[in-house]
Backbone atoms as SQL, in Angstrom:
CREATE TABLE atoms (id INTEGER PRIMARY KEY, chain TEXT, resi INTEGER, resn TEXT, atom TEXT, x REAL, y REAL, z REAL);
INSERT INTO atoms VALUES
  (1, 'A', 1, 'MET', 'N', -11.151, 7.150, -6.279),
  (2, 'A', 1, 'MET', 'CA', -10.629, 5.863, -5.861),
  (3, 'A', 1, 'MET', 'C', -10.506, 4.987, -7.096),
  (4, 'A', 2, 'THR', 'N', -9.396, 4.295, -7.203),
  (5, 'A', 2, 'THR', 'CA', -9.183, 3.463, -8.382),
  (6, 'A', 2, 'THR', 'C', -10.022, 2.199, -8.297),
  (7, 'A', 3, 'ASP', 'N', -10.249, 1.568, -9.444),
  (8, 'A', 3, 'ASP', 'CA', -10.989, 0.311, -9.453),
  (9, 'A', 3, 'ASP', 'C', -10.276, -0.741, -8.628),
  (10, 'A', 4, 'THR', 'N', -8.948, -0.771, -8.718),
  (11, 'A', 4, 'THR', 'CA', -8.179, -1.750, -7.951),
  (12, 'A', 4, 'THR', 'C', -8.340, -1.504, -6.468),
  (13, 'A', 5, 'ALA', 'N', -8.262, -0.249, -6.047),
  (14, 'A', 5, 'ALA', 'CA', -8.402, 0.074, -4.628),
  (15, 'A', 5, 'ALA', 'C', -9.792, -0.291, -4.122),
  (16, 'A', 6, 'VAL', 'N', -10.820, -0.053, -4.929),
  (17, 'A', 6, 'VAL', 'CA', -12.179, -0.411, -4.519),
  (18, 'A', 6, 'VAL', 'C', -12.301, -1.924, -4.352),
  (19, 'A', 7, 'ARG', 'N', -11.704, -2.672, -5.243),
  (20, 'A', 7, 'ARG', 'CA', -11.783, -4.126, -5.186),
  (21, 'A', 7, 'ARG', 'C', -11.215, -4.669, -3.875),
  (22, 'A', 8, 'TYR', 'N', -10.146, -4.041, -3.386),
  (23, 'A', 8, 'TYR', 'CA', -9.493, -4.532, -2.182),
  (24, 'A', 8, 'TYR', 'C', -9.801, -3.710, -0.946),
  (25, 'A', 9, 'LEU', 'N', -10.834, -2.866, -1.003),
  (26, 'A', 9, 'LEU', 'CA', -11.179, -2.043, 0.143),
  (27, 'A', 9, 'LEU', 'C', -11.572, -2.940, 1.312),
  (28, 'A', 10, 'PRO', 'N', -10.841, -2.849, 2.419),
  (29, 'A', 10, 'PRO', 'CA', -11.158, -3.704, 3.567),
  (30, 'A', 10, 'PRO', 'C', -12.541, -3.386, 4.122),
  (31, 'A', 11, 'ARG', 'N', -13.241, -4.406, 4.474),
  (32, 'A', 11, 'ARG', 'CA', -14.566, -4.248, 5.063),
  (33, 'A', 11, 'ARG', 'C', -14.500, -4.654, 6.533),
  (34, 'A', 12, 'SER', 'N', -15.181, -3.890, 7.344),
  (35, 'A', 12, 'SER', 'CA', -15.234, -4.197, 8.763),
  (36, 'A', 12, 'SER', 'C', -16.645, -3.930, 9.251),
  (37, 'A', 13, 'ARG', 'N', -17.164, -4.814, 10.040),
  (38, 'A', 13, 'ARG', 'CA', -18.524, -4.626, 10.539),
  (39, 'A', 13, 'ARG', 'C', -18.624, -3.411, 11.446),
  (40, 'A', 14, 'THR', 'N', -17.520, -3.075, 12.109),
  (41, 'A', 14, 'THR', 'CA', -17.533, -1.934, 13.019),
  (42, 'A', 14, 'THR', 'C', -17.161, -0.643, 12.310),
  (43, 'A', 15, 'GLY', 'N', -16.758, -0.705, 11.040),
  (44, 'A', 15, 'GLY', 'CA', -16.360, 0.482, 10.313),
  (45, 'A', 15, 'GLY', 'C', -14.928, 0.900, 10.604),
  (46, 'A', 16, 'GLY', 'N', -14.217, 0.114, 11.376),
  (47, 'A', 16, 'GLY', 'CA', -12.844, 0.438, 11.737),
  (48, 'A', 16, 'GLY', 'C', -11.852, -0.231, 10.806),
  (49, 'A', 17, 'ARG', 'N', -10.664, -0.450, 11.309),
  (50, 'A', 17, 'ARG', 'CA', -9.620, -1.075, 10.505),
  (51, 'A', 17, 'ARG', 'C', -9.909, -2.551, 10.285),
  (52, 'A', 18, 'ALA', 'N', -9.230, -3.103, 9.300),
  (53, 'A', 18, 'ALA', 'CA', -9.427, -4.509, 8.962),
  (54, 'A', 18, 'ALA', 'C', -8.836, -5.400, 10.043),
  (55, 'A', 19, 'SER', 'N', -9.515, -6.473, 10.359),
  (56, 'A', 19, 'SER', 'CA', -9.016, -7.397, 11.370),
  (57, 'A', 19, 'SER', 'C', -8.164, -8.504, 10.754),
  (58, 'A', 20, 'GLN', 'N', -8.179, -8.646, 9.435),
  (59, 'A', 20, 'GLN', 'CA', -7.376, -9.653, 8.757),
  (60, 'A', 20, 'GLN', 'C', -6.204, -8.969, 8.051),
  (61, 'A', 21, 'PRO', 'N', -4.975, -9.411, 8.321),
  (62, 'A', 21, 'PRO', 'CA', -3.816, -8.722, 7.740),
  (63, 'A', 21, 'PRO', 'C', -3.749, -8.805, 6.221),
  (64, 'A', 22, 'ASP', 'N', -4.180, -9.931, 5.634),
  (65, 'A', 22, 'ASP', 'CA', -4.083, -10.053, 4.179),
  (66, 'A', 22, 'ASP', 'C', -5.018, -9.076, 3.463),
  (67, 'A', 23, 'VAL', 'N', -6.177, -8.797, 4.048),
  (68, 'A', 23, 'VAL', 'CA', -7.120, -7.852, 3.452),
  (69, 'A', 23, 'VAL', 'C', -6.527, -6.443, 3.488),
  (70, 'A', 24, 'CYS', 'N', -5.981, -6.070, 4.620),
  (71, 'A', 24, 'CYS', 'CA', -5.372, -4.751, 4.762),
  (72, 'A', 24, 'CYS', 'C', -4.162, -4.622, 3.832),
  (73, 'A', 25, 'LEU', 'N', -3.360, -5.666, 3.748),
  (74, 'A', 25, 'LEU', 'CA', -2.174, -5.649, 2.891),
  (75, 'A', 25, 'LEU', 'C', -2.552, -5.466, 1.428),
  (76, 'A', 26, 'LYS', 'N', -3.575, -6.178, 0.965),
  (77, 'A', 26, 'LYS', 'CA', -4.012, -6.042, -0.429),
  (78, 'A', 26, 'LYS', 'C', -4.481, -4.624, -0.729),
  (79, 'A', 27, 'PHE', 'N', -5.177, -4.004, 0.212),
  (80, 'A', 27, 'PHE', 'CA', -5.651, -2.645, 0.009),
  (81, 'A', 27, 'PHE', 'C', -4.480, -1.661, -0.056),
  (82, 'A', 28, 'VAL', 'N', -3.519, -1.805, 0.846),
  (83, 'A', 28, 'VAL', 'CA', -2.357, -0.917, 0.844),
  (84, 'A', 28, 'VAL', 'C', -1.555, -1.108, -0.436),
  (85, 'A', 29, 'VAL', 'N', -1.403, -2.349, -0.898),
  (86, 'A', 29, 'VAL', 'CA', -0.699, -2.615, -2.160),
  (87, 'A', 29, 'VAL', 'C', -1.423, -1.924, -3.319),
  (88, 'A', 30, 'ALA', 'N', -2.738, -1.991, -3.339),
  (89, 'A', 30, 'ALA', 'CA', -3.505, -1.322, -4.399),
  (90, 'A', 30, 'ALA', 'C', -3.282, 0.188, -4.362),
  (91, 'A', 31, 'CYS', 'N', -3.156, 0.764, -3.172),
  (92, 'A', 31, 'CYS', 'CA', -2.891, 2.199, -3.049),
  (93, 'A', 31, 'CYS', 'C', -1.475, 2.535, -3.506),
  (94, 'A', 32, 'ILE', 'N', -0.523, 1.634, -3.278),
  (95, 'A', 32, 'ILE', 'CA', 0.852, 1.842, -3.747),
  (96, 'A', 32, 'ILE', 'C', 0.879, 1.845, -5.276),
  (97, 'A', 33, 'VAL', 'N', 0.168, 0.914, -5.892),
  (98, 'A', 33, 'VAL', 'CA', 0.088, 0.865, -7.352),
  (99, 'A', 33, 'VAL', 'C', -0.516, 2.165, -7.878),
  (100, 'A', 34, 'ALA', 'N', -1.554, 2.650, -7.217),
  (101, 'A', 34, 'ALA', 'CA', -2.174, 3.906, -7.638),
  (102, 'A', 34, 'ALA', 'C', -1.179, 5.062, -7.543),
  (103, 'A', 35, 'ALA', 'N', -0.353, 5.072, -6.497),
  (104, 'A', 35, 'ALA', 'CA', 0.649, 6.131, -6.341),
  (105, 'A', 35, 'ALA', 'C', 1.680, 6.073, -7.465),
  (106, 'A', 36, 'PHE', 'N', 2.070, 4.871, -7.901),
  (107, 'A', 36, 'PHE', 'CA', 3.003, 4.739, -9.018),
  (108, 'A', 36, 'PHE', 'C', 2.384, 5.259, -10.312),
  (109, 'A', 37, 'HIS', 'N', 1.068, 5.261, -10.398),
  (110, 'A', 37, 'HIS', 'CA', 0.371, 5.787, -11.569),
  (111, 'A', 37, 'HIS', 'C', 0.065, 7.278, -11.435),
  (112, 'A', 38, 'GLY', 'N', 0.466, 7.882, -10.312),
  (113, 'A', 38, 'GLY', 'CA', 0.262, 9.313, -10.126),
  (114, 'A', 38, 'GLY', 'C', -1.020, 9.690, -9.424),
  (115, 'A', 39, 'ARG', 'N', -1.727, 8.713, -8.857),
  (116, 'A', 39, 'ARG', 'CA', -2.961, 9.011, -8.151),
  (117, 'A', 39, 'ARG', 'C', -2.678, 9.126, -6.655),
  (118, 'A', 40, 'PRO', 'N', -3.174, 10.170, -5.985),
  (119, 'A', 40, 'PRO', 'CA', -2.937, 10.291, -4.549),
  (120, 'A', 40, 'PRO', 'C', -3.698, 9.208, -3.784),
  (121, 'A', 41, 'PRO', 'N', -3.259, 8.895, -2.564),
  (122, 'A', 41, 'PRO', 'CA', -3.965, 7.873, -1.778),
  (123, 'A', 41, 'PRO', 'C', -5.402, 8.291, -1.495),
  (124, 'A', 42, 'THR', 'N', -6.263, 7.325, -1.386),
  (125, 'A', 42, 'THR', 'CA', -7.664, 7.607, -1.091),
  (126, 'A', 42, 'THR', 'C', -7.829, 7.950, 0.383),
  (127, 'A', 43, 'GLN', 'N', -8.923, 8.606, 0.700),
  (128, 'A', 43, 'GLN', 'CA', -9.191, 8.933, 2.103),
  (129, 'A', 43, 'GLN', 'C', -9.426, 7.674, 2.917),
  (130, 'A', 44, 'ALA', 'N', -9.876, 6.614, 2.274),
  (131, 'A', 44, 'ALA', 'CA', -10.121, 5.364, 2.986),
  (132, 'A', 44, 'ALA', 'C', -8.822, 4.786, 3.544),
  (133, 'A', 45, 'LEU', 'N', -7.685, 5.130, 2.948),
  (134, 'A', 45, 'LEU', 'CA', -6.403, 4.615, 3.438),
  (135, 'A', 45, 'LEU', 'C', -6.108, 5.109, 4.846),
  (136, 'A', 46, 'ALA', 'N', -6.671, 6.233, 5.247),
  (137, 'A', 46, 'ALA', 'CA', -6.427, 6.779, 6.581),
  (138, 'A', 46, 'ALA', 'C', -6.847, 5.808, 7.686),
  (139, 'A', 47, 'ARG', 'N', -7.794, 4.941, 7.407),
  (140, 'A', 47, 'ARG', 'CA', -8.197, 3.947, 8.406),
  (141, 'A', 47, 'ARG', 'C', -7.194, 2.811, 8.543),
  (142, 'A', 48, 'TYR', 'N', -6.377, 2.593, 7.516),
  (143, 'A', 48, 'TYR', 'CA', -5.523, 1.413, 7.462),
  (144, 'A', 48, 'TYR', 'C', -4.040, 1.728, 7.412),
  (145, 'A', 49, 'ALA', 'N', -3.681, 3.004, 7.531),
  (146, 'A', 49, 'ALA', 'CA', -2.277, 3.394, 7.496),
  (147, 'A', 49, 'ALA', 'C', -2.085, 4.641, 8.355),
  (148, 'A', 50, 'ASN', 'N', -0.875, 4.793, 8.882),
  (149, 'A', 50, 'ASN', 'CA', -0.609, 5.981, 9.684),
  (150, 'A', 50, 'ASN', 'C', -0.266, 7.168, 8.780),
  (151, 'A', 51, 'ASP', 'N', -0.073, 8.316, 9.389),
  (152, 'A', 51, 'ASP', 'CA', 0.155, 9.542, 8.621),
  (153, 'A', 51, 'ASP', 'C', 1.432, 9.493, 7.788),
  (154, 'A', 52, 'ASP', 'N', 2.481, 8.848, 8.293),
  (155, 'A', 52, 'ASP', 'CA', 3.735, 8.761, 7.542),
  (156, 'A', 52, 'ASP', 'C', 3.560, 8.001, 6.234),
  (157, 'A', 53, 'VAL', 'N', 2.814, 6.910, 6.265),
  (158, 'A', 53, 'VAL', 'CA', 2.568, 6.115, 5.058),
  (159, 'A', 53, 'VAL', 'C', 1.754, 6.926, 4.055),
  (160, 'A', 54, 'ILE', 'N', 0.740, 7.605, 4.523),
  (161, 'A', 54, 'ILE', 'CA', -0.093, 8.405, 3.633),
  (162, 'A', 54, 'ILE', 'C', 0.723, 9.537, 3.010),
  (163, 'A', 55, 'LEU', 'N', 1.565, 10.189, 3.810),
  (164, 'A', 55, 'LEU', 'CA', 2.410, 11.254, 3.292),
  (165, 'A', 55, 'LEU', 'C', 3.369, 10.737, 2.229),
  (166, 'A', 56, 'ARG', 'N', 3.981, 9.588, 2.464),
  (167, 'A', 56, 'ARG', 'CA', 4.941, 9.026, 1.501),
  (168, 'A', 56, 'ARG', 'C', 4.259, 8.674, 0.191),
  (169, 'A', 57, 'LEU', 'N', 3.071, 8.089, 0.256),
  (170, 'A', 57, 'LEU', 'CA', 2.349, 7.743, -0.970),
  (171, 'A', 57, 'LEU', 'C', 1.866, 8.998, -1.704),
  (172, 'A', 58, 'THR', 'N', 1.513, 10.036, -0.966),
  (173, 'A', 58, 'THR', 'CA', 1.126, 11.298, -1.591),
  (174, 'A', 58, 'THR', 'C', 2.309, 11.915, -2.325),
  (175, 'A', 59, 'GLN', 'N', 3.493, 11.859, -1.706),
  (176, 'A', 59, 'GLN', 'CA', 4.700, 12.372, -2.348),
  (177, 'A', 59, 'GLN', 'C', 5.028, 11.581, -3.611),
  (178, 'A', 60, 'GLN', 'N', 4.906, 10.259, -3.542),
  (179, 'A', 60, 'GLN', 'CA', 5.183, 9.415, -4.702),
  (180, 'A', 60, 'GLN', 'C', 4.229, 9.724, -5.843),
  (181, 'A', 61, 'ALA', 'N', 2.970, 9.923, -5.519),
  (182, 'A', 61, 'ALA', 'CA', 1.984, 10.247, -6.557),
  (183, 'A', 61, 'ALA', 'C', 2.310, 11.590, -7.196),
  (184, 'A', 62, 'SER', 'N', 2.757, 12.548, -6.397),
  (185, 'A', 62, 'SER', 'CA', 3.121, 13.864, -6.926),
  (186, 'A', 62, 'SER', 'C', 4.301, 13.762, -7.882),
  (187, 'A', 63, 'VAL', 'N', 5.298, 12.974, -7.522),
  (188, 'A', 63, 'VAL', 'CA', 6.461, 12.774, -8.391),
  (189, 'A', 63, 'VAL', 'C', 6.040, 12.063, -9.677),
  (190, 'A', 64, 'ALA', 'N', 5.214, 11.044, -9.558),
  (191, 'A', 64, 'ALA', 'CA', 4.795, 10.266, -10.728),
  (192, 'A', 64, 'ALA', 'C', 3.992, 11.111, -11.710),
  (193, 'A', 65, 'ARG', 'N', 3.217, 12.070, -11.207),
  (194, 'A', 65, 'ARG', 'CA', 2.438, 12.940, -12.098),
  (195, 'A', 65, 'ARG', 'C', 3.337, 13.836, -12.938),
  (196, 'A', 66, 'ARG', 'N', 4.500, 14.208, -12.400),
  (197, 'A', 66, 'ARG', 'CA', 5.408, 15.109, -13.120),
  (198, 'A', 66, 'ARG', 'C', 6.291, 14.376, -14.123),
  (199, 'A', 67, 'LEU', 'N', 6.445, 13.078, -13.976),
  (200, 'A', 67, 'LEU', 'CA', 7.299, 12.313, -14.879),
  (201, 'A', 67, 'LEU', 'C', 6.524, 11.902, -16.129),
  (202, 'A', 68, 'PRO', 'N', 7.237, 11.709, -17.237),
  (203, 'A', 68, 'PRO', 'CA', 6.549, 11.170, -18.414),
  (204, 'A', 68, 'PRO', 'C', 6.082, 9.743, -18.125),
  (205, 'A', 69, 'ARG', 'N', 5.045, 9.338, -18.778),
  (206, 'A', 69, 'ARG', 'CA', 4.513, 7.982, -18.569),
  (207, 'A', 69, 'ARG', 'C', 5.595, 6.943, -18.829),
  (208, 'A', 70, 'GLN', 'N', 5.726, 6.007, -17.900),
  (209, 'A', 70, 'GLN', 'CA', 6.781, 5.001, -17.988),
  (210, 'A', 70, 'GLN', 'C', 6.262, 3.687, -18.541),
  (211, 'A', 71, 'GLY', 'N', 5.094, 3.668, -19.059),
  (212, 'A', 71, 'GLY', 'CA', 4.539, 2.410, -19.541),
  (213, 'A', 71, 'GLY', 'C', 3.700, 1.757, -18.453),
  (214, 'A', 72, 'GLN', 'N', 3.388, 0.534, -18.659),
  (215, 'A', 72, 'GLN', 'CA', 2.540, -0.201, -17.740),
  (216, 'A', 72, 'GLN', 'C', 3.296, -0.559, -16.461),
  (217, 'A', 73, 'VAL', 'N', 2.693, -0.284, -15.307),
  (218, 'A', 73, 'VAL', 'CA', 3.266, -0.655, -14.023),
  (219, 'A', 73, 'VAL', 'C', 2.503, -1.870, -13.527),
  (220, 'A', 74, 'GLY', 'N', 3.219, -2.895, -13.083),
  (221, 'A', 74, 'GLY', 'CA', 2.558, -4.094, -12.593),
  (222, 'A', 74, 'GLY', 'C', 3.334, -4.735, -11.472),
  (223, 'A', 75, 'GLN', 'N', 2.632, -5.448, -10.624),
  (224, 'A', 75, 'GLN', 'CA', 3.274, -6.127, -9.512),
  (225, 'A', 75, 'GLN', 'C', 4.085, -7.287, -10.037),
  (226, 'A', 76, 'HIS', 'N', 5.318, -7.351, -9.633),
  (227, 'A', 76, 'HIS', 'CA', 6.197, -8.441, -10.051),
  (228, 'A', 76, 'HIS', 'C', 6.184, -9.561, -9.018),
  (229, 'A', 77, 'SER', 'N', 6.359, -9.198, -7.745),
  (230, 'A', 77, 'SER', 'CA', 6.298, -10.209, -6.699),
  (231, 'A', 77, 'SER', 'C', 5.992, -9.569, -5.356),
  (232, 'A', 78, 'LEU', 'N', 5.513, -10.373, -4.436),
  (233, 'A', 78, 'LEU', 'CA', 5.207, -9.938, -3.081),
  (234, 'A', 78, 'LEU', 'C', 5.698, -11.016, -2.128),
  (235, 'A', 79, 'ARG', 'N', 6.563, -10.631, -1.214),
  (236, 'A', 79, 'ARG', 'CA', 7.079, -11.546, -0.191),
  (237, 'A', 79, 'ARG', 'C', 6.610, -11.052, 1.166),
  (238, 'A', 80, 'VAL', 'N', 5.947, -11.903, 1.918),
  (239, 'A', 80, 'VAL', 'CA', 5.403, -11.525, 3.216),
  (240, 'A', 80, 'VAL', 'C', 6.045, -12.395, 4.291),
  (241, 'A', 81, 'SER', 'N', 6.493, -11.742, 5.357),
  (242, 'A', 81, 'SER', 'CA', 7.091, -12.448, 6.499),
  (243, 'A', 81, 'SER', 'C', 6.370, -12.031, 7.763),
  (244, 'A', 82, 'ARG', 'N', 5.911, -13.029, 8.510),
  (245, 'A', 82, 'ARG', 'CA', 5.280, -12.751, 9.799),
  (246, 'A', 82, 'ARG', 'C', 6.381, -12.767, 10.854),
  (247, 'A', 83, 'ILE', 'N', 6.658, -11.589, 11.420),
  (248, 'A', 83, 'ILE', 'CA', 7.704, -11.454, 12.434),
  (249, 'A', 83, 'ILE', 'C', 7.234, -12.054, 13.755),
  (250, 'A', 84, 'ASN', 'N', 6.037, -11.703, 14.156),
  (251, 'A', 84, 'ASN', 'CA', 5.380, -12.319, 15.317),
  (252, 'A', 84, 'ASN', 'C', 3.875, -12.166, 15.107),
  (253, 'A', 85, 'GLU', 'N', 3.094, -12.407, 16.137),
  (254, 'A', 85, 'GLU', 'CA', 1.637, -12.383, 15.982),
  (255, 'A', 85, 'GLU', 'C', 1.076, -11.000, 15.677),
  (256, 'A', 86, 'SER', 'N', 1.860, -9.956, 15.947),
  (257, 'A', 86, 'SER', 'CA', 1.328, -8.623, 15.728),
  (258, 'A', 86, 'SER', 'C', 2.148, -7.777, 14.751),
  (259, 'A', 87, 'VAL', 'N', 3.107, -8.393, 14.045),
  (260, 'A', 87, 'VAL', 'CA', 3.930, -7.655, 13.094),
  (261, 'A', 87, 'VAL', 'C', 4.116, -8.469, 11.821),
  (262, 'A', 88, 'ILE', 'N', 3.864, -7.819, 10.682),
  (263, 'A', 88, 'ILE', 'CA', 4.095, -8.430, 9.376),
  (264, 'A', 88, 'ILE', 'C', 4.939, -7.462, 8.555),
  (265, 'A', 89, 'GLU', 'N', 5.944, -7.994, 7.875),
  (266, 'A', 89, 'GLU', 'CA', 6.742, -7.188, 6.958),
  (267, 'A', 89, 'GLU', 'C', 6.612, -7.783, 5.565),
  (268, 'A', 90, 'ALA', 'N', 6.574, -6.898, 4.583),
  (269, 'A', 90, 'ALA', 'CA', 6.421, -7.348, 3.202),
  (270, 'A', 90, 'ALA', 'C', 7.351, -6.550, 2.301),
  (271, 'A', 91, 'VAL', 'N', 7.785, -7.200, 1.241),
  (272, 'A', 91, 'VAL', 'CA', 8.564, -6.537, 0.200),
  (273, 'A', 91, 'VAL', 'C', 7.826, -6.748, -1.107),
  (274, 'A', 92, 'LEU', 'N', 7.535, -5.639, -1.776),
  (275, 'A', 92, 'LEU', 'CA', 6.861, -5.688, -3.071),
  (276, 'A', 92, 'LEU', 'C', 7.870, -5.266, -4.121),
  (277, 'A', 93, 'ILE', 'N', 7.870, -5.942, -5.222),
  (278, 'A', 93, 'ILE', 'CA', 8.710, -5.584, -6.355),
  (279, 'A', 93, 'ILE', 'C', 7.772, -5.228, -7.507),
  (280, 'A', 94, 'TYR', 'N', 7.849, -3.967, -7.954),
  (281, 'A', 94, 'TYR', 'CA', 7.029, -3.511, -9.070),
  (282, 'A', 94, 'TYR', 'C', 7.893, -3.333, -10.291),
  (283, 'A', 95, 'LYS', 'N', 7.376, -3.760, -11.416),
  (284, 'A', 95, 'LYS', 'CA', 8.135, -3.690, -12.654),
  (285, 'A', 95, 'LYS', 'C', 7.423, -2.781, -13.646),
  (286, 'A', 96, 'ALA', 'N', 8.144, -1.769, -14.122),
  (287, 'A', 96, 'ALA', 'CA', 7.672, -0.937, -15.211),
  (288, 'A', 96, 'ALA', 'C', 8.450, -1.361, -16.450),
  (289, 'A', 97, 'THR', 'N', 8.165, -0.744, -17.559),
  (290, 'A', 97, 'THR', 'CA', 8.851, -1.154, -18.783),
  (291, 'A', 97, 'THR', 'C', 10.338, -0.871, -18.729),
  (292, 'A', 98, 'ASP', 'N', 10.741, 0.157, -17.987),
  (293, 'A', 98, 'ASP', 'CA', 12.157, 0.526, -17.991),
  (294, 'A', 98, 'ASP', 'C', 12.856, 0.405, -16.636),
  (295, 'A', 99, 'ARG', 'N', 12.156, 0.108, -15.572),
  (296, 'A', 99, 'ARG', 'CA', 12.804, -0.033, -14.272),
  (297, 'A', 99, 'ARG', 'C', 11.998, -0.896, -13.319),
  (298, 'A', 100, 'ILE', 'N', 12.688, -1.356, -12.279),
  (299, 'A', 100, 'ILE', 'CA', 12.066, -2.182, -11.248),
  (300, 'A', 100, 'ILE', 'C', 12.175, -1.430, -9.932),
  (301, 'A', 101, 'ARG', 'N', 11.075, -1.356, -9.175),
  (302, 'A', 101, 'ARG', 'CA', 11.034, -0.607, -7.929),
  (303, 'A', 101, 'ARG', 'C', 10.704, -1.519, -6.762),
  (304, 'A', 102, 'PRO', 'N', 11.580, -1.621, -5.756),
  (305, 'A', 102, 'PRO', 'CA', 11.243, -2.358, -4.533),
  (306, 'A', 102, 'PRO', 'C', 10.545, -1.444, -3.523),
  (307, 'A', 103, 'VAL', 'N', 9.627, -2.020, -2.770),
  (308, 'A', 103, 'VAL', 'CA', 8.890, -1.291, -1.741),
  (309, 'A', 103, 'VAL', 'C', 8.877, -2.152, -0.477),
  (310, 'A', 104, 'ALA', 'N', 9.336, -1.578, 0.630),
  (311, 'A', 104, 'ALA', 'CA', 9.294, -2.276, 1.921),
  (312, 'A', 104, 'ALA', 'C', 8.083, -1.759, 2.692),
  (313, 'A', 105, 'LEU', 'N', 7.369, -2.666, 3.343),
  (314, 'A', 105, 'LEU', 'CA', 6.134, -2.319, 4.044),
  (315, 'A', 105, 'LEU', 'C', 6.086, -3.074, 5.367),
  (316, 'A', 106, 'ARG', 'N', 5.690, -2.383, 6.427),
  (317, 'A', 106, 'ARG', 'CA', 5.528, -3.020, 7.735),
  (318, 'A', 106, 'ARG', 'C', 4.120, -2.742, 8.239),
  (319, 'A', 107, 'MET', 'N', 3.468, -3.787, 8.706),
  (320, 'A', 107, 'MET', 'CA', 2.127, -3.678, 9.262),
  (321, 'A', 107, 'MET', 'C', 2.147, -4.185, 10.688),
  (322, 'A', 108, 'GLU', 'N', 1.434, -3.476, 11.554),
  (323, 'A', 108, 'GLU', 'CA', 1.356, -3.873, 12.956),
  (324, 'A', 108, 'GLU', 'C', -0.097, -3.963, 13.373),
  (325, 'A', 109, 'ARG', 'N', -0.342, -4.879, 14.300),
  (326, 'A', 109, 'ARG', 'CA', -1.697, -5.035, 14.843),
  (327, 'A', 109, 'ARG', 'C', -1.779, -4.294, 16.164),
  (328, 'A', 110, 'ASP', 'N', -2.818, -3.487, 16.290),
  (329, 'A', 110, 'ASP', 'CA', -3.049, -2.730, 17.514),
  (330, 'A', 110, 'ASP', 'C', -4.505, -2.899, 17.901),
  (331, 'A', 111, 'ARG', 'N', -4.746, -3.485, 19.043),
  (332, 'A', 111, 'ARG', 'CA', -6.118, -3.731, 19.528),
  (333, 'A', 111, 'ARG', 'C', -6.947, -4.530, 18.539),
  (334, 'A', 112, 'GLY', 'N', -6.323, -5.508, 17.913),
  (335, 'A', 112, 'GLY', 'CA', -7.035, -6.402, 17.013),
  (336, 'A', 112, 'GLY', 'C', -7.179, -5.916, 15.588),
  (337, 'A', 113, 'SER', 'N', -6.692, -4.713, 15.274),
  (338, 'A', 113, 'SER', 'CA', -6.802, -4.165, 13.924),
  (339, 'A', 113, 'SER', 'C', -5.416, -3.965, 13.332),
  (340, 'A', 114, 'TRP', 'N', -5.287, -4.210, 12.021),
  (341, 'A', 114, 'TRP', 'CA', -4.007, -4.081, 11.325),
  (342, 'A', 114, 'TRP', 'C', -3.871, -2.700, 10.715),
  (343, 'A', 115, 'CYS', 'N', -2.654, -2.173, 10.763),
  (344, 'A', 115, 'CYS', 'CA', -2.373, -0.842, 10.234),
  (345, 'A', 115, 'CYS', 'C', -1.008, -0.841, 9.581),
  (346, 'A', 116, 'ALA', 'N', -0.897, -0.264, 8.386),
  (347, 'A', 116, 'ALA', 'CA', 0.389, -0.077, 7.735),
  (348, 'A', 116, 'ALA', 'C', 1.099, 1.072, 8.450),
  (349, 'A', 117, 'CYS', 'N', 2.225, 0.791, 9.086),
  (350, 'A', 117, 'CYS', 'CA', 2.884, 1.821, 9.895),
  (351, 'A', 117, 'CYS', 'C', 4.200, 2.288, 9.285),
  (352, 'A', 118, 'PHE', 'N', 4.713, 1.599, 8.268),
  (353, 'A', 118, 'PHE', 'CA', 5.970, 2.008, 7.650),
  (354, 'A', 118, 'PHE', 'C', 5.976, 1.576, 6.188),
  (355, 'A', 119, 'ILE', 'N', 6.433, 2.485, 5.341),
  (356, 'A', 119, 'ILE', 'CA', 6.599, 2.151, 3.933),
  (357, 'A', 119, 'ILE', 'C', 7.851, 2.861, 3.445),
  (358, 'A', 120, 'HIS', 'N', 8.638, 2.163, 2.661),
  (359, 'A', 120, 'HIS', 'CA', 9.847, 2.757, 2.093),
  (360, 'A', 120, 'HIS', 'C', 9.887, 2.414, 0.614),
  (361, 'A', 121, 'LEU', 'N', 9.763, 3.462, -0.200),
  (362, 'A', 121, 'LEU', 'CA', 9.823, 3.292, -1.649),
  (363, 'A', 121, 'LEU', 'C', 11.262, 3.551, -2.086),
  (364, 'A', 122, 'LEU', 'N', 11.906, 2.562, -2.650),
  (365, 'A', 122, 'LEU', 'CA', 13.297, 2.722, -3.051),
  (366, 'A', 122, 'LEU', 'C', 13.406, 3.170, -4.490);
């Protein structure tokens, strides 16, 4: 697990998913950054994301490991829109030294817990 992912690891008294969307979002963003660096998603992400999101981040990490290092990857901006009380959509823009990557993310609340249910890496 990366230092960034540990810093944003959602905490829950029940051991389940995070009840606050911003906490879950920060953790998923940290896992996306790790995937851009070639690190596979942590097992802890399984509590906060569905199988499709985990598979996509695993694929991204696999591709990133095969590519030559692109320099420092850093978050450029994050735009969050609350669609309704149980749906949040976010767009992350990551900037490397030679390219900019947009990432679309959708989070939904189910039974009081937030889960990343869709991610699209462009």
